[in-house]
C-alpha positions in Angstrom: 8.4 -36.7 82.4 6.6 -35.8 85.6 6.1 -32.3 84.1 3.5 -34.0 81.9 1.4 -35.0 84.9 1.7 -31.5 86.4 0.5 -30.0 83.1 -2.5 -32.3 82.9 -3.3 -31.6 86.6 -3.3 -27.9 85.9 -5.7 -28.5 83.0 -8.0 -30.4 85.3 -7.9 -27.6 87.9 -8.8 -25.1 85.2 -11.8 -27.1 84.2 -12.8 -27.5 87.8 -12.5 -23.8 88.5 -14.2 -22.6 85.4 -16.9 -25.3 85.0 -17.6 -27.2 88.2 -17.3 -24.6 91.0 -19.8 -22.0 89.5 -22.5 -24.7 89.1 -25.5 -24.5 91.4 -24.8 -27.9 92.9 -24.3 -29.0 96.5 -20.8 -29.1 97.8 -20.7 -32.9 97.9 -21.6 -33.2 94.2 -19.0 -30.6 93.2 -16.3 -32.4 95.2 -17.2 -35.7 93.4 -17.1 -34.0 90.0 -13.8 -32.3 90.8 -12.3 -35.6 92.1 -13.4 -37.4 88.9 -11.9 -34.8 86.6 -8.6 -34.7 88.5 -8.4 -38.5 88.5 -8.9 -38.5 84.8 -6.1 -36.1 84.4 -3.7 -38.3 86.4 -4.6 -41.7 85.0 -1.2 -41.8 83.1 0.6 -41.5 86.5 -1.4 -44.5 87.8 -0.7 -46.7 84.7 3.0 -45.8 84.6 3.4 -46.7 88.3 1.5 -50.0 88.4 0.6 -51.0 84.8 3.5 -50.6 82.4 5.1 -47.2 81.5 4.0 -43.8 80.3 4.8 -44.8 76.7 3.3 -48.2 77.0 0.3 -48.6 79.4 -0.2 -52.3 79.8 -4.0 -52.4 80.5 -6.7 -54.2 78.6 -7.9 -52.7 75.3 -11.2 -51.7 76.7 -9.6 -49.9 79.6 -7.3 -47.9 77.3 -10.3 -47.0 75.1 -12.3 -45.7 78.1 -9.4 -43.9 79.6 -8.6 -42.3 76.2 -12.2 -41.2 75.8 -12.3 -39.6 79.2 -8.9 -37.9 78.9 -9.7 -36.7 75.4 -13.0 -35.3 76.7 -11.2 -33.4 79.4 -8.7 -31.8 77.0 -11.5 -30.9 74.6 -13.6 -29.4 77.4 -10.6 -27.4 78.6 -10.2 -26.1 75.0 -13.9 -25.2 74.8 -13.8 -23.4 78.1 -10.7 -21.4 77.1 -12.4 -20.3 73.9 -15.5 -19.3 75.9 -13.3 -17.3 78.3 -11.6 -15.6 75.3 -15.0 -14.7 73.8 -16.2 -13.4 77.2 -13.1 -11.2 77.5 -13.7 -9.8 74.1 -17.3 -9.1 74.8 -16.3 -7.4 78.1 -14.0 -5.0 76.1 -16.8 -4.4 73.6 -19.2 -3.5 76.5 -16.6 -1.1 77.8 -16.6 0.5 74.3 -20.4 0.9 74.6 -21.7 -2.2 72.8 -24.2 -4.1 74.9 -23.3 -7.7 73.9 -23.1 -10.6 76.2 -23.0 -14.4 76.1 -26.5 -16.0 76.1 -27.8 -18.5 78.6 -26.9 -19.5 82.1 -23.6 -21.1 83.2 -25.4 -24.5 83.9 -26.6 -24.6 80.3 -23.2 -23.7 78.9 -21.6 -26.4 81.1 -24.0 -29.0 79.9 -23.7 -28.1 76.3 -19.9 -28.0 76.3 -19.6 -31.2 78.3 -21.9 -33.1 76.0 -19.9 -31.8 73.0 -16.6 -32.7 74.5 -17.6 -36.3 75.5 -19.4 -36.9 72.1 -16.5 -35.6 70.0 -14.0 -37.6 72.1 -15.9 -40.8 71.5 -15.8 -40.1 67.7 -12.1 -39.3 68.0 -11.3 -42.6 69.7 -13.1 -44.5 67.0 -11.3 -42.5 64.3 -7.9 -43.4 65.9 -8.4 -47.1 66.3 -9.8 -48.0 62.9 -7.5 -49.5 60.3 -6.0 -46.7 58.2 -7.0 -46.0 54.6 -4.5 -45.7 51.8 -3.6 -42.1 50.8 -1.9 -41.9 47.4 0.3 -38.9 46.5 2.4 -38.3 43.3 5.7 -36.5 43.9 8.0 -35.2 41.2 11.5 -36.0 42.3 14.4 -33.9 40.9 17.0 -36.1 39.2 14.8 -39.2 39.1 15.7 -41.0 35.9 12.9 -41.4 33.4 13.3 -45.2 33.8 12.2 -45.0 37.4 9.1 -42.9 36.7 6.2 -44.5 38.5 8.3 -46.1 41.2 5.9 -46.8 44.1 6.9 -46.4 47.7 4.7 -47.1 50.7 5.4 -45.3 53.9 4.3 -46.8 57.2 4.9 -44.6 60.2 3.8 -44.4 63.8 2.2 -47.8 64.1 2.7 -47.7 67.9 1.9 -51.4 68.3 0.6 -51.7 71.8 -2.4 -52.8 73.9 -4.4 -50.4 71.8 -3.0 -51.6 68.4 -2.6 -55.3 68.8 -1.7 -58.1 66.5 -5.0 -58.4 64.5 -4.9 -54.6 63.8 -1.2 -54.8 62.7 -2.1 -57.8 60.5 -4.8 -55.7 58.8 -2.3 -52.9 58.1 0.2 -55.4 56.6 -2.5 -56.9 54.3 -3.5 -53.5 53.1 0.1 -52.6 52.4 0.9 -55.8 50.6 -2.2 -55.4 48.4 -0.6 -52.3 46.9 2.3 -54.5 45.6 4.9 -51.7 46.3 8.4 -51.4 44.9 9.7 -50.2 48.3 8.3 -50.1 51.9 9.6 -47.4 54.2 9.0 -47.7 57.9 9.8 -44.4 59.4 9.8 -45.1 63.1 7.6 -45.4 66.3 6.7 -49.0 65.3 6.1 -50.0 68.9 5.3 -49.1 72.4 6.6 -51.6 75.0 9.4 -54.1 75.2 10.2 -56.9 72.7 8.9 -59.7 74.9 5.6 -57.9 75.6 5.0 -56.9 72.0 6.3 -60.1 70.3 2.8 -61.3 69.1 1.7 -57.8 68.1 4.6 -57.1 65.8 4.8 -60.7 64.4 2.6 -59.8 61.3 5.2 -57.3 60.2 7.5 -60.2 59.0 5.0 -60.6 56.2 5.5 -57.2 54.6 6.7 -57.6 51.1 8.1 -55.2 48.5 10.0 -55.7 45.2 13.1 -53.9 46.5 12.7 -54.7 50.2 11.5 -53.2 53.5 13.6 -50.5 55.0 13.3 -48.7 58.3 14.5 -45.9 60.5 14.1 -45.6 64.3 11.6 -43.3 66.0 11.8 -41.8 69.5 9.6 -44.5 71.0 12.0 -47.2 70.0 14.5 -45.6 72.5 12.0 -45.8 75.4 11.7 -49.6 75.4 15.0 -51.6 75.0 16.6 -50.1 71.9 19.1 -52.9 71.5 16.4 -55.5 71.7 14.2 -53.8 69.2 17.1 -53.2 66.8 17.6 -57.0 66.8 13.9 -57.7 66.6 13.3 -55.5 63.6 16.1 -57.2 61.7 14.5 -60.6 62.6 11.3 -59.2 61.1 13.1 -58.5 57.8 13.6 -54.8 58.2 16.7 -53.3 56.6 17.6 -50.7 59.3 19.3 -47.6 58.0 21.1 -46.0 61.0 23.0 -43.0 59.6 23.7 -45.0 56.5 22.4 -45.5 53.0 21.8 -48.1 50.3 21.7 -47.8 46.5 18.5 -49.2 45.0 19.0 -50.3 41.4 16.1 -50.8 39.1 16.0 -50.9 35.3 19.7 -50.1 35.3 19.3 -46.8 37.2 20.1 -45.9 40.8 18.1 -44.4 43.7 19.8 -43.6 47.0 17.8 -44.5 50.1 19.2 -43.2 53.4 18.1 -43.2 57.0 19.2 -41.4 60.2 18.7 -42.2 63.9 16.3 -40.2 65.9 16.9 -37.0 67.9 15.9 -38.9 71.1 19.2 -40.7 70.9 21.0 -37.9 72.8 18.9 -38.7 75.9 19.9 -42.3 75.9 23.6 -42.0 75.2 22.9 -43.6 71.8 24.2 -42.7 68.3 22.7 -39.3 67.3 21.5 -38.5 63.8 24.2 -37.7 61.3 23.1 -36.8 57.8 26.6 -36.3 56.5 27.6 -39.8 57.6 24.4 -41.2 56.2 25.2 -39.7 52.8 28.9 -40.3 52.7 29.9 -41.8 49.4 26.5 -41.6 47.6 26.7 -41.8 43.8 27.0 -38.4 42.2 23.7 -37.1 40.6 21.6 -40.0 42.0 18.3 -38.9 43.6 18.3 -39.2 47.4 15.4 -40.2 49.5 15.8 -40.0 53.3 13.9 -41.5 56.2 14.1 -39.2 59.3 11.3 -39.9 61.9 11.0 -36.3 63.1 10.4 -33.5 60.5 12.4 -31.1 62.6 15.8 -30.6 61.0 14.4 -30.9 57.5 16.3 -27.7 56.5 19.6 -29.3 57.5 18.8 -32.4 55.5 17.8 -30.2 52.5 21.1 -28.4 52.7 23.0 -31.8 52.7 21.5 -32.6 49.2 18.5 -34.8 50.1 15.8 -34.6 47.4 12.9 -36.2 49.3 12.4 -36.8 53.0 9.9 -39.0 54.7 8.9 -38.3 58.3 6.2 -39.0 60.8 6.1 -38.3 64.5 3.4 -35.6 64.5 0.4 -37.9 63.8 -0.8 -35.0 61.7 -1.6 -33.1 64.9 -4.5 -35.5 65.6 -7.1 -32.7 66.2 -7.8 -29.8 63.8 -7.4 -26.6 65.7 -5.2 -28.1 68.5 -2.7 -29.2 65.9 -1.1 -25.7 66.0 0.7 -26.7 69.2 2.4 -29.7 67.5 3.1 -27.6 64.5 5.0 -25.1 66.5 7.3 -27.7 68.1 8.0 -29.3 64.7 9.2 -26.2 62.9 5.9 -25.8 61.1 5.8 -29.2 59.6 2.7 -31.2 60.6 1.1 -33.1 57.8 1.5 -33.7 54.0 3.9 -32.3 51.5 6.2 -29.3 51.9 8.9 -27.7 49.8 12.0 -27.1 51.9 14.6 -25.4 49.8 15.3 -27.8 47.0 14.0 -30.7 49.0 10.5 -32.0 49.3 9.3 -33.3 52.7 6.4 -35.6 53.2 5.1 -35.9 56.8 2.8 -38.8 57.2 -0.2 -38.7 59.6 0.7 -42.1 60.9 -1.2 -45.4 61.0 -1.5 -45.4 64.8 -0.7 -43.2 67.7 0.3 -43.1 71.4 -2.2 -45.0 73.5 -2.2 -42.3 76.1 -4.1 -39.9 73.9 -6.0 -42.0 71.3 -8.1 -39.3 69.7 -8.3 -38.1 66.1 -10.7 -35.4 64.9 -10.4 -34.1 61.4 -7.0 -35.7 60.9 -7.2 -39.2 59.4 -4.7 -42.0 60.0 -3.1 -43.2 56.8 -0.9 -45.6 54.9 0.9 -43.4 52.4 1.4 -44.7 48.9 3.9 -42.4 47.1 4.3 -42.5 43.3 7.5 -41.0 42.1 7.5 -39.0 38.9 10.4 -37.9 36.8 10.3 -34.5 35.2 13.8 -33.5 34.2 14.6 -29.9 35.1 11.4 -29.3 37.0 10.3 -29.4 40.6 6.9 -29.6 42.2 5.6 -26.3 43.6 4.1 -27.1 47.0 2.3 -24.8 49.4 3.3 -25.3 53.0 0.3 -26.7 54.8 
């Protein structure tokens, strides 16, 4: 994971070279600014060394908020400078072609404007990330869903990332908002926590109060593997989660059946743990029953579709967190980033997540969410969905 620190360091050096060094400042001021920017880029290295881990920085809430604001501003500033450089390169080519266009204003004014925008937007983004998520309701027509189950309501909670940033009172507020929906099923699709069971015990305690008519079911996310997988597996069961680890259950309601399955996460291979196995998860499912799957990462959705899954719930992407920059996350997740997709005969819902990793607590244009899904039965028809 030290490649992460190298990458963030290179981003800081880019900002220093393109923003700080050309400024008409004295050498001492430039050195201080450069040192500050590079320190911001390496704060994760400091926290993982002395204050917890990279996945779970154990510093006070206010510290995480300030560090997140500064780091978010650095990334936004680097993005703005990159776009400015691209624009300058295009204008250079236009001037070569005979058009006398150029970027207005001095470098100092550009630097001031871009810095102000980056720090202001990052502050807004941190606020957007730490607020209690709103409920987002979506109706999905599920092939083979019996008419008797039309209107079945599922609530997906994904990517809570309970941590020093998202502590017990915040988790309690999420639980209360979920329970107020009076759902038939609650699906917890991974990345519930950051940190070990003993450190997070009070923060996850409110999850024991989640209630749904047919129960609370969960699958593991990659962050569960980073912090004592065996301990969290036991803790989740103590909280009342029905863990589905490459297995399924049959939910019966009004005399009809719905298959709910779950697979382990792709991170398992790095920890010598049980890897996801969709065929094992679906072994022995009732013929013609609709199949709903929990798979934390949307990558691999096409494999799950080919196995006969009708509807998959995933998280992991946090919706990309920032409009524009989300394209990077979209690429590494096979194009699936947020919302509803049609994948062959299967539908895939990728939740934006309730929380996110405390190391980059910024959301801009991508809202956190508690997803309420209302299943609809339309025999012989499927919802036509545009990939987002």
